[in-house]
C-alpha positions in Angstrom: 4.5 18.3 -13.2 2.0 14.9 -13.1 5.2 12.4 -14.6 7.2 14.1 -11.7 4.7 12.9 -9.2 4.4 9.5 -11.3 7.7 9.4 -11.3 8.7 9.5 -7.8 5.7 7.3 -7.1 7.1 4.9 -9.5 10.7 4.6 -7.8 9.1 3.8 -4.3 6.7 1.0 -5.6 9.5 -0.3 -7.4 12.9 0.1 -5.0 10.8 -1.9 -2.2 8.8 -5.1 -1.8 5.9 -3.6 -0.4 4.9 0.0 0.3 2.1 1.4 1.9 0.7 4.9 1.1 -1.3 6.0 4.1 -2.9 8.4 6.3 -0.1 9.2 8.9 2.9 6.6 9.8 2.6 2.8 10.8 3.0 4.2 14.7 0.2 6.7 14.4 -2.2 6.1 11.2 -4.1 9.4 11.2 -7.4 7.0 9.4 -9.0 4.0 10.7 -8.5 2.6 7.0 -4.9 3.0 7.0 -4.8 1.6 11.2 -6.7 -1.7 9.9 -4.2 -1.9 6.9 -0.9 -1.1 9.1 -2.9 -3.8 11.7 -3.1 -6.3 8.8 0.6 -6.0 7.7 1.7 -5.9 11.0 0.4 -9.2 12.0 1.2 -11.2 9.0 4.9 -9.5 10.0 5.2 -8.1 6.6 8.2 -6.1 5.8 7.2 -2.8 4.0 7.5 1.0 3.7 5.2 3.8 4.9 4.9 6.8 2.3 2.6 9.2 4.7 0.5 11.1 1.8 -0.9 13.3 4.8 3.3 15.1 4.7 2.8 15.5 0.4 -0.1 17.0 -1.2 1.6 16.1 -4.6 1.8 12.4 -3.9 -1.5 12.1 -2.7 -3.3 13.4 -5.8 -0.5 11.8 -7.9 -1.0 7.9 -6.1 -5.2 8.2 -6.8 -4.1 8.7 -10.6 -1.3 6.1 -10.4 -3.4 3.4 -9.6 -6.4 4.5 -11.0 -8.1 4.1 -7.1 -9.8 7.0 -5.4 -9.1 5.6 -2.3 -6.1 5.8 0.7 -4.3 3.4 2.0 -3.1 1.7 -0.9 -0.6 -1.2 -0.8 2.0 -2.4 -3.8 3.6 -5.6 -3.2 6.5 -6.9 -5.8 5.6 -3.5 -7.9 2.0 -4.6 -8.5 -1.0 -3.0 -7.0 -2.7 -4.9 -4.3 -5.9 -2.6 -3.3 -7.0 -0.7 -0.5 -7.6 -1.9 3.5 -10.9 -3.7 2.1 -9.2 -5.6 -0.4 -6.8 -6.2 2.0 -8.6 -7.6 4.3 -10.0 -9.7 2.1 -7.0 -11.1 0.9 -5.4 -11.5 4.6 -9.3 -13.8 5.5 -8.3 -15.9 2.3 -5.3 -16.3 3.2 -3.9 -14.7 -0.1 -1.9 -11.8 1.7 0.3 -14.1 3.3 0.8 -15.7 0.4 1.6 -12.9 -1.6 4.2 -11.7 1.0 5.9 -15.2 1.2 6.8 -14.7 -2.8 4.3 -17.9 -3.5 1.8 -17.9 -6.2 -1.5 -18.5 -5.5 -2.9 -21.6 -6.4 -5.8 -21.6 -9.5 
């Protein structure tokens, strides 16, 4: 059962350049953190897929185990876990998130 969910999540993460696992949809976020995550991505003009965890309890629980991160939303870019809305905000403010979406590696 857990492996089925992991396989589904893994397929979503690998099939899209950017995926936001969130509560609700980009048009109707169902929590403040998901709303903030959408606002950040929209402000960047980022192209991303979204997965509404409220529509699928297996995904809602499974994504937390998949990333070893306890909260939602969760952003994945190019197959890598980026973080939740707080990390996204920090990365947005530093310019790191824009760089990530531009496909460039941040300067060390």
